[in-house]
All heavy atoms as TSV, in Angstrom:
chain	resi	resn	atom	element	x	y	z
A	1	MET	N	N	111.356	-42.404	-109.166
A	1	MET	CA	C	111.439	-41.494	-110.280
A	1	MET	C	C	110.436	-41.849	-111.378
A	1	MET	O	O	109.849	-40.960	-111.968
A	1	MET	CB	C	112.843	-41.573	-110.867
A	1	MET	CG	C	113.588	-40.312	-110.784
A	1	MET	SD	S	115.198	-40.360	-111.569
A	1	MET	CE	C	115.957	-41.810	-110.944
A	2	LEU	N	N	110.288	-43.131	-111.624
A	2	LEU	CA	C	109.414	-43.535	-112.720
A	2	LEU	C	C	107.943	-43.236	-112.449
A	2	LEU	O	O	107.146	-43.237	-113.375
A	2	LEU	CB	C	109.627	-45.013	-113.043
A	2	LEU	CG	C	111.031	-45.334	-113.561
A	2	LEU	CD1	C	111.185	-46.836	-113.804
A	2	LEU	CD2	C	111.352	-44.553	-114.820
A	3	GLU	N	N	107.597	-42.951	-111.199
A	3	GLU	CA	C	106.221	-42.532	-110.900
A	3	GLU	C	C	105.923	-41.167	-111.510
A	3	GLU	O	O	104.780	-40.855	-111.814
A	3	GLU	CB	C	106.013	-42.407	-109.392
A	3	GLU	CG	C	105.949	-43.685	-108.637
A	3	GLU	CD	C	105.758	-43.414	-107.157
A	3	GLU	OE1	O	105.067	-42.444	-106.793
A	3	GLU	OE2	O	106.335	-44.176	-106.368
A	4	HIS	N	N	106.950	-40.344	-111.665
A	4	HIS	CA	C	106.771	-38.954	-112.063
A	4	HIS	C	C	107.309	-38.634	-113.455
A	4	HIS	O	O	107.066	-37.545	-113.956
A	4	HIS	CB	C	107.461	-38.039	-111.051
A	4	HIS	CG	C	107.005	-38.271	-109.655
A	4	HIS	ND1	N	105.780	-37.868	-109.187
A	4	HIS	CD2	C	107.599	-38.897	-108.614
A	4	HIS	CE1	C	105.644	-38.233	-107.929
A	4	HIS	NE2	N	106.735	-38.858	-107.556
A	5	CYS	N	N	108.054	-39.553	-114.051
A	5	CYS	CA	C	108.708	-39.272	-115.329
A	5	CYS	C	C	108.219	-40.222	-116.410
A	5	CYS	O	O	107.819	-41.347	-116.128
A	5	CYS	CB	C	110.222	-39.425	-115.193
A	5	CYS	SG	S	110.960	-38.276	-114.029
A	6	VAL	N	N	108.291	-39.761	-117.618
A	6	VAL	CA	C	107.978	-40.575	-118.790
A	6	VAL	C	C	109.265	-40.720	-119.603
A	6	VAL	O	O	110.245	-40.023	-119.352
A	6	VAL	CB	C	106.859	-39.922	-119.632
A	6	VAL	CG1	C	105.563	-39.850	-118.845
A	6	VAL	CG2	C	107.261	-38.549	-120.111
A	7	PRO	N	N	109.284	-41.625	-120.586
A	7	PRO	CA	C	110.479	-41.767	-121.405
A	7	PRO	C	C	110.943	-40.423	-121.982
A	7	PRO	O	O	110.132	-39.557	-122.314
A	7	PRO	CB	C	110.038	-42.720	-122.515
A	7	PRO	CG	C	109.016	-43.571	-121.838
A	7	PRO	CD	C	108.268	-42.609	-120.947
A	8	ASN	N	N	112.247	-40.281	-122.063
A	8	ASN	CA	C	112.931	-39.098	-122.595
A	8	ASN	C	C	112.918	-37.905	-121.649
A	8	ASN	O	O	113.281	-36.809	-122.049
A	8	ASN	CB	C	112.382	-38.709	-123.969
A	8	ASN	CG	C	112.584	-39.820	-124.974
A	8	ASN	OD1	O	113.657	-40.401	-125.059
A	8	ASN	ND2	N	111.542	-40.136	-125.706
A	9	CYS	N	N	112.531	-38.115	-120.390
A	9	CYS	CA	C	112.618	-37.060	-119.384
A	9	CYS	C	C	114.028	-37.023	-118.802
A	9	CYS	O	O	114.752	-38.009	-118.838
A	9	CYS	CB	C	111.649	-37.322	-118.233
A	9	CYS	SG	S	109.973	-36.806	-118.548
A	10	ILE	N	N	114.362	-35.888	-118.240
A	10	ILE	CA	C	115.575	-35.750	-117.443
A	10	ILE	C	C	115.116	-35.470	-116.016
A	10	ILE	O	O	114.292	-34.597	-115.789
A	10	ILE	CB	C	116.463	-34.600	-117.946
A	10	ILE	CG1	C	116.872	-34.843	-119.399
A	10	ILE	CG2	C	117.695	-34.463	-117.059
A	10	ILE	CD1	C	117.634	-33.687	-120.031
A	11	ALA	N	N	115.644	-36.249	-115.081
A	11	ALA	CA	C	115.248	-36.110	-113.683
A	11	ALA	C	C	116.451	-35.697	-112.839
A	11	ALA	O	O	117.579	-36.071	-113.131
A	11	ALA	CB	C	114.688	-37.435	-113.172
A	12	ILE	N	N	116.179	-34.938	-111.798
A	12	ILE	CA	C	117.188	-34.566	-110.819
A	12	ILE	C	C	116.782	-35.252	-109.521
A	12	ILE	O	O	115.639	-35.118	-109.072
A	12	ILE	CB	C	117.223	-33.036	-110.586
A	12	ILE	CG1	C	117.426	-32.271	-111.895
A	12	ILE	CG2	C	118.284	-32.678	-109.546
A	12	ILE	CD1	C	118.736	-32.510	-112.572
A	13	ARG	N	N	117.703	-35.996	-108.927
A	13	ARG	CA	C	117.385	-36.645	-107.650
A	13	ARG	C	C	118.526	-36.411	-106.664
A	13	ARG	O	O	119.661	-36.199	-107.059
A	13	ARG	CB	C	117.086	-38.122	-107.811
A	13	ARG	CG	C	118.258	-38.985	-108.122
A	13	ARG	CD	C	117.862	-40.469	-108.158
A	13	ARG	NE	N	118.983	-41.284	-108.532
A	13	ARG	CZ	C	119.891	-41.755	-107.676
A	13	ARG	NH1	N	119.782	-41.512	-106.393
A	13	ARG	NH2	N	120.898	-42.491	-108.100
A	14	HIS	N	N	118.189	-36.437	-105.404
A	14	HIS	CA	C	119.163	-36.185	-104.344
A	14	HIS	C	C	119.273	-37.397	-103.434
A	14	HIS	O	O	118.276	-38.053	-103.136
A	14	HIS	CB	C	118.726	-34.970	-103.519
A	14	HIS	CG	C	119.697	-34.627	-102.446
A	14	HIS	ND1	N	119.482	-34.977	-101.139
A	14	HIS	CD2	C	120.887	-33.993	-102.485
A	14	HIS	CE1	C	120.501	-34.550	-100.414
A	14	HIS	NE2	N	121.367	-33.962	-101.202
A	15	ASP	N	N	120.500	-37.700	-103.025
A	15	ASP	CA	C	120.730	-38.692	-101.992
A	15	ASP	C	C	121.930	-38.239	-101.162
A	15	ASP	O	O	122.411	-37.108	-101.333
A	15	ASP	CB	C	120.894	-40.103	-102.563
A	15	ASP	CG	C	122.118	-40.285	-103.444
A	15	ASP	OD1	O	123.041	-39.430	-103.420
A	15	ASP	OD2	O	122.181	-41.298	-104.162
A	16	ASP	N	N	122.423	-39.092	-100.310
A	16	ASP	CA	C	123.531	-38.712	-99.432
A	16	ASP	C	C	124.803	-38.343	-100.189
A	16	ASP	O	O	125.632	-37.588	-99.691
A	16	ASP	CB	C	123.838	-39.840	-98.447
A	16	ASP	CG	C	122.727	-40.033	-97.428
A	16	ASP	OD1	O	121.945	-39.088	-97.204
A	16	ASP	OD2	O	122.645	-41.134	-96.857
A	17	ALA	N	N	124.969	-38.852	-101.402
A	17	ALA	CA	C	126.171	-38.573	-102.199
A	17	ALA	C	C	126.123	-37.206	-102.876
A	17	ALA	O	O	127.155	-36.629	-103.184
A	17	ALA	CB	C	126.372	-39.664	-103.248
A	18	GLY	N	N	124.915	-36.704	-103.153
A	18	GLY	CA	C	124.773	-35.409	-103.824
A	18	GLY	C	C	123.559	-35.378	-104.729
A	18	GLY	O	O	122.585	-36.091	-104.516
A	19	TRP	N	N	123.657	-34.558	-105.777
A	19	TRP	CA	C	122.545	-34.331	-106.714
A	19	TRP	C	C	122.863	-35.010	-108.039
A	19	TRP	O	O	123.872	-34.727	-108.666
A	19	TRP	CB	C	122.339	-32.833	-106.929
A	19	TRP	CG	C	121.852	-32.151	-105.702
A	19	TRP	CD1	C	122.606	-31.625	-104.692
A	19	TRP	CD2	C	120.498	-31.950	-105.340
A	19	TRP	NE1	N	121.794	-31.102	-103.724
A	19	TRP	CE2	C	120.487	-31.284	-104.091
A	19	TRP	CE3	C	119.279	-32.262	-105.938
A	19	TRP	CZ2	C	119.324	-30.922	-103.452
A	19	TRP	CZ3	C	118.114	-31.893	-105.294
A	19	TRP	CH2	C	118.134	-31.234	-104.068
A	20	TRP	N	N	121.984	-35.904	-108.454
A	20	TRP	CA	C	122.186	-36.701	-109.660
A	20	TRP	C	C	121.342	-36.170	-110.819
A	20	TRP	O	O	120.179	-35.814	-110.640
A	20	TRP	CB	C	121.780	-38.145	-109.399
A	20	TRP	CG	C	122.617	-38.821	-108.376
A	20	TRP	CD1	C	122.414	-38.830	-107.019
A	20	TRP	CD2	C	123.800	-39.567	-108.603
A	20	TRP	NE1	N	123.398	-39.539	-106.399
A	20	TRP	CE2	C	124.270	-40.015	-107.351
A	20	TRP	CE3	C	124.514	-39.903	-109.747
A	20	TRP	CZ2	C	125.415	-40.777	-107.211
A	20	TRP	CZ3	C	125.652	-40.675	-109.602
A	20	TRP	CH2	C	126.094	-41.094	-108.354
A	21	THR	N	N	121.947	-36.151	-112.006
A	21	THR	CA	C	121.221	-35.853	-113.239
A	21	THR	C	C	120.986	-37.202	-113.912
A	21	THR	O	O	121.933	-37.901	-114.253
A	21	THR	CB	C	122.050	-34.926	-114.150
A	21	THR	OG1	O	122.339	-33.728	-113.435
A	21	THR	CG2	C	121.289	-34.582	-115.415
A	22	CYS	N	N	119.717	-37.564	-114.072
A	22	CYS	CA	C	119.351	-38.880	-114.603
A	22	CYS	C	C	118.487	-38.734	-115.846
A	22	CYS	O	O	117.726	-37.781	-115.988
A	22	CYS	CB	C	118.588	-39.672	-113.547
A	22	CYS	SG	S	119.482	-39.898	-112.006
A	23	PHE	N	N	118.592	-39.712	-116.715
A	23	PHE	CA	C	117.863	-39.719	-117.984
A	23	PHE	C	C	116.977	-40.953	-118.025
A	23	PHE	O	O	117.428	-42.050	-117.719
A	23	PHE	CB	C	118.859	-39.734	-119.146
A	23	PHE	CG	C	119.836	-38.597	-119.070
A	23	PHE	CD1	C	121.038	-38.739	-118.395
A	23	PHE	CD2	C	119.532	-37.375	-119.641
A	23	PHE	CE1	C	121.932	-37.688	-118.301
A	23	PHE	CE2	C	120.419	-36.314	-119.542
A	23	PHE	CZ	C	121.623	-36.473	-118.873
A	24	ILE	N	N	115.724	-40.758	-118.406
A	24	ILE	CA	C	114.765	-41.849	-118.500
A	24	ILE	C	C	114.710	-42.292	-119.968
A	24	ILE	O	O	114.415	-41.500	-120.856
A	24	ILE	CB	C	113.353	-41.420	-118.030
A	24	ILE	CG1	C	113.418	-40.685	-116.686
A	24	ILE	CG2	C	112.421	-42.617	-118.000
A	24	ILE	CD1	C	114.062	-41.436	-115.566
A	25	GLY	N	N	114.998	-43.571	-120.195
A	25	GLY	CA	C	115.046	-44.110	-121.549
A	25	GLY	C	C	113.688	-44.500	-122.095
A	25	GLY	O	O	112.663	-44.440	-121.398
A	26	GLU	N	N	113.704	-44.930	-123.334
A	26	GLU	CA	C	112.470	-45.311	-124.041
A	26	GLU	C	C	111.665	-46.385	-123.322
A	26	GLU	O	O	110.443	-46.396	-123.374
A	26	GLU	CB	C	112.823	-45.808	-125.453
A	26	GLU	CG	C	113.294	-44.726	-126.384
A	26	GLU	CD	C	112.169	-43.779	-126.788
A	26	GLU	OE1	O	111.009	-44.226	-126.917
A	26	GLU	OE2	O	112.466	-42.594	-126.966
A	27	ASN	N	N	112.355	-47.315	-122.670
A	27	ASN	CA	C	111.674	-48.429	-122.003
A	27	ASN	C	C	111.667	-48.291	-120.487
A	27	ASN	O	O	111.512	-49.275	-119.770
A	27	ASN	CB	C	112.333	-49.752	-122.413
A	27	ASN	CG	C	112.207	-49.997	-123.898
A	27	ASN	OD1	O	111.128	-49.885	-124.461
A	27	ASN	ND2	N	113.315	-50.305	-124.547
A	28	GLY	N	N	111.861	-47.074	-119.993
A	28	GLY	CA	C	111.825	-46.826	-118.566
A	28	GLY	C	C	113.142	-47.050	-117.851
A	28	GLY	O	O	113.211	-46.936	-116.632
A	29	GLU	N	N	114.210	-47.357	-118.594
A	29	GLU	CA	C	115.508	-47.519	-117.944
A	29	GLU	C	C	116.017	-46.154	-117.482
A	29	GLU	O	O	115.715	-45.138	-118.084
A	29	GLU	CB	C	116.532	-48.201	-118.869
A	29	GLU	CG	C	116.892	-47.438	-120.113
A	29	GLU	CD	C	115.939	-47.629	-121.297
A	29	GLU	OE1	O	114.889	-48.274	-121.168
A	29	GLU	OE2	O	116.279	-47.100	-122.363
A	30	VAL	N	N	116.750	-46.150	-116.390
A	30	VAL	CA	C	117.274	-44.921	-115.803
A	30	VAL	C	C	118.796	-44.956	-115.897
A	30	VAL	O	O	119.431	-45.917	-115.461
A	30	VAL	CB	C	116.838	-44.775	-114.329
A	30	VAL	CG1	C	117.432	-43.521	-113.709
A	30	VAL	CG2	C	115.324	-44.762	-114.212
A	31	ASP	N	N	119.373	-43.913	-116.479
A	31	ASP	CA	C	120.816	-43.797	-116.616
A	31	ASP	C	C	121.224	-42.446	-116.037
A	31	ASP	O	O	120.661	-41.420	-116.414
A	31	ASP	CB	C	121.212	-43.889	-118.093
A	31	ASP	CG	C	122.704	-43.905	-118.303
A	31	ASP	OD1	O	123.431	-44.378	-117.416
A	31	ASP	OD2	O	123.143	-43.430	-119.363
A	32	CYS	N	N	122.157	-42.464	-115.090
A	32	CYS	CA	C	122.609	-41.234	-114.445
A	32	CYS	C	C	124.075	-40.981	-114.773
A	32	CYS	O	O	124.814	-41.909	-115.082
A	32	CYS	CB	C	122.457	-41.336	-112.923
A	32	CYS	SG	S	120.764	-41.628	-112.378
A	33	TYR	N	N	124.477	-39.732	-114.682
A	33	TYR	CA	C	125.894	-39.421	-114.816
A	33	TYR	C	C	126.676	-40.191	-113.762
A	33	TYR	O	O	126.135	-40.554	-112.715
A	33	TYR	CB	C	126.139	-37.923	-114.669
A	33	TYR	CG	C	125.733	-37.093	-115.870
A	33	TYR	CD1	C	125.297	-35.796	-115.715
A	33	TYR	CD2	C	125.802	-37.601	-117.156
A	33	TYR	CE1	C	124.934	-35.012	-116.804
A	33	TYR	CE2	C	125.444	-36.839	-118.257
A	33	TYR	CZ	C	125.012	-35.544	-118.073
A	33	TYR	OH	O	124.663	-34.780	-119.156
A	34	ASP	N	N	127.964	-40.422	-114.016
A	34	ASP	CA	C	128.803	-41.244	-113.141
A	34	ASP	C	C	128.975	-40.695	-111.735
A	34	ASP	O	O	129.155	-41.447	-110.795
A	34	ASP	CB	C	130.191	-41.436	-113.754
A	34	ASP	CG	C	130.138	-42.264	-115.025
A	34	ASP	OD1	O	129.186	-43.029	-115.194
A	34	ASP	OD2	O	131.062	-42.140	-115.842
A	35	GLU	N	N	128.953	-39.384	-111.593
A	35	GLU	CA	C	129.147	-38.764	-110.281
A	35	GLU	C	C	128.069	-37.715	-110.041
A	35	GLU	O	O	127.662	-37.030	-110.975
A	35	GLU	CB	C	130.512	-38.091	-110.203
A	35	GLU	CG	C	131.671	-39.058	-110.273
A	35	GLU	CD	C	133.011	-38.364	-110.122
A	35	GLU	OE1	O	133.056	-37.264	-109.539
A	35	GLU	OE2	O	134.000	-38.929	-110.598
A	36	PRO	N	N	127.642	-37.592	-108.792
A	36	PRO	CA	C	126.644	-36.563	-108.492
A	36	PRO	C	C	127.292	-35.183	-108.422
A	36	PRO	O	O	128.507	-35.053	-108.252
A	36	PRO	CB	C	126.132	-36.976	-107.114
A	36	PRO	CG	C	127.297	-37.649	-106.482
A	36	PRO	CD	C	127.996	-38.368	-107.605
A	37	TYR	N	N	126.473	-34.173	-108.550
A	37	TYR	CA	C	126.932	-32.790	-108.392
A	37	TYR	C	C	126.804	-32.413	-106.917
A	37	TYR	O	O	125.934	-32.934	-106.214
A	37	TYR	CB	C	126.102	-31.852	-109.256
A	37	TYR	CG	C	126.397	-32.038	-110.721
A	37	TYR	CD1	C	125.635	-32.897	-111.500
A	37	TYR	CD2	C	127.458	-31.379	-111.315
A	37	TYR	CE1	C	125.922	-33.091	-112.840
A	37	TYR	CE2	C	127.754	-31.572	-112.654
A	37	TYR	CZ	C	126.983	-32.419	-113.410
A	37	TYR	OH	O	127.273	-32.619	-114.730
A	38	PRO	N	N	127.633	-31.493	-106.449
A	38	PRO	CA	C	127.580	-31.125	-105.037
A	38	PRO	C	C	126.366	-30.275	-104.663
A	38	PRO	O	O	126.002	-30.200	-103.493
A	38	PRO	CB	C	128.876	-30.341	-104.817
A	38	PRO	CG	C	129.293	-29.867	-106.159
A	38	PRO	CD	C	128.756	-30.870	-107.140
A	39	ASN	N	N	125.720	-29.665	-105.681
A	39	ASN	CA	C	124.539	-28.866	-105.351
A	39	ASN	C	C	123.502	-28.960	-106.462
A	39	ASN	O	O	123.798	-29.376	-107.589
A	39	ASN	CB	C	124.903	-27.408	-105.032
A	39	ASN	CG	C	125.524	-26.692	-106.199
A	39	ASN	OD1	O	124.921	-26.584	-107.264
A	39	ASN	ND2	N	126.744	-26.210	-106.026
A	40	ARG	N	N	122.295	-28.589	-106.111
A	40	ARG	CA	C	121.146	-28.703	-107.014
A	40	ARG	C	C	121.323	-27.859	-108.276
A	40	ARG	O	O	120.987	-28.294	-109.372
A	40	ARG	CB	C	119.888	-28.274	-106.249
A	40	ARG	CG	C	118.620	-28.345	-107.032
A	40	ARG	CD	C	117.450	-27.917	-106.123
A	40	ARG	NE	N	116.272	-27.656	-106.887
A	40	ARG	CZ	C	115.901	-26.465	-107.346
A	40	ARG	NH1	N	116.637	-25.402	-107.101
A	40	ARG	NH2	N	114.803	-26.322	-108.038
A	41	ASP	N	N	121.834	-26.653	-108.125
A	41	ASP	CA	C	121.982	-25.767	-109.282
A	41	ASP	C	C	122.884	-26.374	-110.347
A	41	ASP	O	O	122.580	-26.287	-111.547
A	41	ASP	CB	C	122.530	-24.409	-108.854
A	41	ASP	CG	C	121.507	-23.579	-108.100
A	41	ASP	OD1	O	120.295	-23.894	-108.176
A	41	ASP	OD2	O	121.913	-22.621	-107.433
A	42	GLN	N	N	123.985	-27.005	-109.935
A	42	GLN	CA	C	124.876	-27.624	-110.914
A	42	GLN	C	C	124.191	-28.782	-111.631
A	42	GLN	O	O	124.371	-28.961	-112.835
A	42	GLN	CB	C	126.165	-28.094	-110.245
A	42	GLN	CG	C	127.059	-26.943	-109.849
A	42	GLN	CD	C	128.309	-27.414	-109.138
A	42	GLN	OE1	O	128.300	-28.420	-108.423
A	42	GLN	NE2	N	129.396	-26.676	-109.320
A	43	ALA	N	N	123.405	-29.566	-110.914
A	43	ALA	CA	C	122.677	-30.671	-111.541
A	43	ALA	C	C	121.653	-30.146	-112.535
A	43	ALA	O	O	121.478	-30.710	-113.621
A	43	ALA	CB	C	122.003	-31.529	-110.475
A	44	ILE	N	N	120.996	-29.055	-112.195
A	44	ILE	CA	C	120.004	-28.464	-113.103
A	44	ILE	C	C	120.689	-27.911	-114.353
A	44	ILE	O	O	120.201	-28.095	-115.469
A	44	ILE	CB	C	119.176	-27.387	-112.377
A	44	ILE	CG1	C	118.261	-28.064	-111.360
A	44	ILE	CG2	C	118.374	-26.549	-113.369
A	44	ILE	CD1	C	117.533	-27.110	-110.456
A	45	TRP	N	N	121.828	-27.243	-114.190
A	45	TRP	CA	C	122.540	-26.719	-115.361
A	45	TRP	C	C	123.013	-27.845	-116.265
A	45	TRP	O	O	122.983	-27.729	-117.490
A	45	TRP	CB	C	123.699	-25.819	-114.934
A	45	TRP	CG	C	123.224	-24.449	-114.580
A	45	TRP	CD1	C	123.131	-23.919	-113.329
A	45	TRP	CD2	C	122.737	-23.443	-115.473
A	45	TRP	NE1	N	122.613	-22.645	-113.398
A	45	TRP	CE2	C	122.361	-22.333	-114.697
A	45	TRP	CE3	C	122.572	-23.380	-116.854
A	45	TRP	CZ2	C	121.843	-21.164	-115.260
A	45	TRP	CZ3	C	122.051	-22.222	-117.414
A	45	TRP	CH2	C	121.696	-21.141	-116.627
A	46	ALA	N	N	123.438	-28.967	-115.683
A	46	ALA	CA	C	123.844	-30.121	-116.492
A	46	ALA	C	C	122.650	-30.671	-117.268
A	46	ALA	O	O	122.770	-31.021	-118.450
A	46	ALA	CB	C	124.456	-31.199	-115.607
A	47	ALA	N	N	121.495	-30.747	-116.620
A	47	ALA	CA	C	120.286	-31.226	-117.288
A	47	ALA	C	C	119.882	-30.277	-118.414
A	47	ALA	O	O	119.496	-30.706	-119.499
A	47	ALA	CB	C	119.151	-31.373	-116.276
A	48	LYS	N	N	119.979	-28.992	-118.157
A	48	LYS	CA	C	119.645	-27.988	-119.175
A	48	LYS	C	C	120.566	-28.129	-120.385
A	48	LYS	O	O	120.105	-28.115	-121.527
A	48	LYS	CB	C	119.756	-26.590	-118.577
A	48	LYS	CG	C	119.425	-25.463	-119.525
A	48	LYS	CD	C	119.576	-24.124	-118.819
A	48	LYS	CE	C	119.242	-22.950	-119.705
A	48	LYS	NZ	N	120.040	-22.812	-120.883
A	49	ALA	N	N	121.855	-28.274	-120.137
A	49	ALA	CA	C	122.810	-28.423	-121.245
A	49	ALA	C	C	122.521	-29.704	-122.030
A	49	ALA	O	O	122.542	-29.702	-123.275
A	49	ALA	CB	C	124.231	-28.445	-120.704
A	50	ALA	N	N	122.232	-30.803	-121.337
A	50	ALA	CA	C	121.921	-32.059	-122.021
A	50	ALA	C	C	120.669	-31.909	-122.880
A	50	ALA	O	O	120.629	-32.393	-124.013
A	50	ALA	CB	C	121.728	-33.167	-120.988
A	51	ALA	N	N	119.658	-31.225	-122.362
A	51	ALA	CA	C	118.422	-31.020	-123.131
A	51	ALA	C	C	118.680	-30.164	-124.370
A	51	ALA	O	O	118.149	-30.456	-125.448
A	51	ALA	CB	C	117.362	-30.380	-122.248
A	52	GLU	N	N	119.506	-29.146	-124.230
A	52	GLU	CA	C	119.790	-28.281	-125.369
A	52	GLU	C	C	120.575	-29.000	-126.456
A	52	GLU	O	O	120.400	-28.722	-127.637
A	52	GLU	CB	C	120.561	-27.043	-124.909
A	52	GLU	CG	C	119.707	-26.066	-124.132
A	52	GLU	CD	C	120.473	-24.891	-123.569
A	52	GLU	OE1	O	121.724	-24.854	-123.686
A	52	GLU	OE2	O	119.824	-23.990	-123.018
A	53	PHE	N	N	121.423	-29.938	-126.068
A	53	PHE	CA	C	122.219	-30.686	-127.042
A	53	PHE	C	C	121.521	-31.967	-127.486
A	53	PHE	O	O	122.074	-32.722	-128.269
A	53	PHE	CB	C	123.595	-31.015	-126.466
A	53	PHE	CG	C	124.488	-29.814	-126.416
A	53	PHE	CD1	C	124.765	-29.199	-125.211
A	53	PHE	CD2	C	125.035	-29.268	-127.581
A	53	PHE	CE1	C	125.580	-28.076	-125.154
A	53	PHE	CE2	C	125.845	-28.154	-127.525
A	53	PHE	CZ	C	126.121	-27.553	-126.319
A	54	GLY	N	N	120.332	-32.225	-126.957
A	54	GLY	CA	C	119.547	-33.374	-127.386
A	54	GLY	C	C	120.084	-34.707	-126.921
A	54	GLY	O	O	119.890	-35.718	-127.571
A	55	ILE	N	N	120.746	-34.715	-125.769
A	55	ILE	CA	C	121.282	-35.971	-125.251
A	55	ILE	C	C	120.178	-36.775	-124.610
A	55	ILE	O	O	119.363	-36.301	-123.933
A	55	ILE	CB	C	122.421	-35.687	-124.243
A	55	ILE	CG1	C	123.573	-35.029	-124.983
A	55	ILE	CG2	C	122.863	-36.957	-123.545
A	55	ILE	CD1	C	124.712	-34.604	-124.100
């Protein structure tokens, strides 16, 4: 993820568990929500809501 993102980005990633909404911190740390979403659209809507609220 860090190859493609800069600090303060929101990234969506997929693995066997589902779709994760992740946040890239000021120093490159990655923090994701506790549970993945079952589909890509839900992860994108969560990222959109977080961006609108400035999280």
